[in-house]
N, C-alpha and C positions, 0 to 999 in steps of 0.2 A: 517451948521445947526446942525448936529449930536452933534458936540462939545458943542454947546449952550444947546443943551437937555440934554447931559450927565451932565454938570456943573450944570444945574438948578436941575435935579434929585438927584445927590449927595448931593448938599447943602440943599436940602429939606429933605432928608434922615437924615442928620446930625442934622438938627433943630428939626425934628420929634423925634429922638432919644433923644434929650435933654429934649423935653417938655414932651414926653410920657414916658420916661425910658425904651422904648423897644430898644433892639440891632437891628442893620441892619440886622442881620441874622433873628431875629424874624420878622421884617417888611417883608422881602422877603417871609418867611415861610407863614406868614398869608395872605399877598396879593396876592401871586401867587404860593404858594406852593413849593418855591425853595430858600432855605436858603443861597445859594451862589450868588444869582443873583447880588446883590449890589457890592459884592468883585469882581465878574467878570467884570462887567461894570467898576468899578474903575480902573481895570488893563487894560481896553481898549477893552474889548469884545463888540460887536455890540449888538443891541436890536431893537425890533420892536416897532412900535408906539403903539400897543397894550399893550405890556409890560409896556412902559412908562405911558399910560394912567392908566392901573390897579394899578400900584405903586403909582402914583401921587393921584389918588382918594382915595386909602386907607389911605395914609399919611395925606392927608388933612382932612378926616374924623376923624381920630384918634386925630390930632392936635386940631380940633374943639371941640371934646368931652372932651378933657383934659383941656380946657380953662374955 
Protein backbone atom coordinates (compact mmCIF):
# COMPACT_ATOMS: atom_id res chain seq x y z
CA UNK A 1 0.00 0.00 0.00
CA UNK A 2 2.79 2.45 0.84
CA UNK A 3 4.37 1.97 -2.59
CA UNK A 4 1.06 2.73 -4.32
CA UNK A 5 0.60 5.89 -2.25
CA UNK A 6 4.21 6.91 -2.93
CA UNK A 7 3.73 6.43 -6.68
CA UNK A 8 0.47 8.42 -6.67
CA UNK A 9 2.02 11.23 -4.62
CA UNK A 10 5.09 11.53 -6.83
CA UNK A 11 3.16 11.33 -10.10
CA UNK A 12 0.77 14.00 -8.82
CA UNK A 13 3.74 16.17 -7.82
CA UNK A 14 5.21 15.84 -11.32
CA UNK A 15 1.87 16.74 -12.91
CA UNK A 16 1.38 19.64 -10.50
CA UNK A 17 4.85 20.96 -11.35
CA UNK A 18 4.05 20.88 -15.06
CA UNK A 19 0.65 22.54 -14.67
CA UNK A 20 1.53 25.20 -12.08
CA UNK A 21 5.24 25.76 -12.81
CA UNK A 22 5.95 25.18 -9.11
CA UNK A 23 9.04 23.12 -8.35
CA UNK A 24 8.70 20.09 -6.10
CA UNK A 25 10.65 22.04 -3.48
CA UNK A 26 8.12 24.89 -3.66
CA UNK A 27 5.22 22.44 -3.39
CA UNK A 28 6.67 20.90 -0.22
CA UNK A 29 7.46 24.29 1.26
CA UNK A 30 4.00 25.75 0.60
CA UNK A 31 2.09 22.60 1.53
CA UNK A 32 3.86 21.54 4.72
CA UNK A 33 6.75 23.98 5.23
CA UNK A 34 9.34 21.36 4.17
CA UNK A 35 11.14 21.91 0.90
CA UNK A 36 12.86 18.50 0.90
CA UNK A 37 9.90 16.24 1.67
CA UNK A 38 9.26 15.11 -1.91
CA UNK A 39 12.95 14.48 -2.54
CA UNK A 40 13.15 12.34 0.61
CA UNK A 41 10.00 10.44 -0.35
CA UNK A 42 11.42 9.89 -3.86
CA UNK A 43 14.54 8.39 -2.23
CA UNK A 44 12.42 5.97 -0.18
CA UNK A 45 11.76 7.79 3.08
CA UNK A 46 8.56 7.00 4.91
CA UNK A 47 5.69 9.44 5.30
CA UNK A 48 2.50 9.67 7.29
CA UNK A 49 -1.02 9.65 5.92
CA UNK A 50 -1.38 13.19 7.26
CA UNK A 51 1.62 14.32 5.18
CA UNK A 52 0.20 12.52 2.15
CA UNK A 53 -3.21 14.15 2.62
CA UNK A 54 -1.80 17.65 3.10
CA UNK A 55 0.42 17.38 0.03
CA UNK A 56 -2.35 15.95 -2.15
CA UNK A 57 -4.87 18.57 -1.01
CA UNK A 58 -2.44 21.39 -1.74
CA UNK A 59 -1.51 20.04 -5.18
CA UNK A 60 -5.11 19.37 -6.20
CA UNK A 61 -6.09 22.90 -5.16
CA UNK A 62 -3.18 24.47 -7.04
CA UNK A 63 -3.89 22.45 -10.20
CA UNK A 64 -7.57 23.41 -10.04
CA UNK A 65 -6.66 27.10 -9.69
CA UNK A 66 -4.34 26.85 -12.69
CA UNK A 67 -6.91 25.26 -14.99
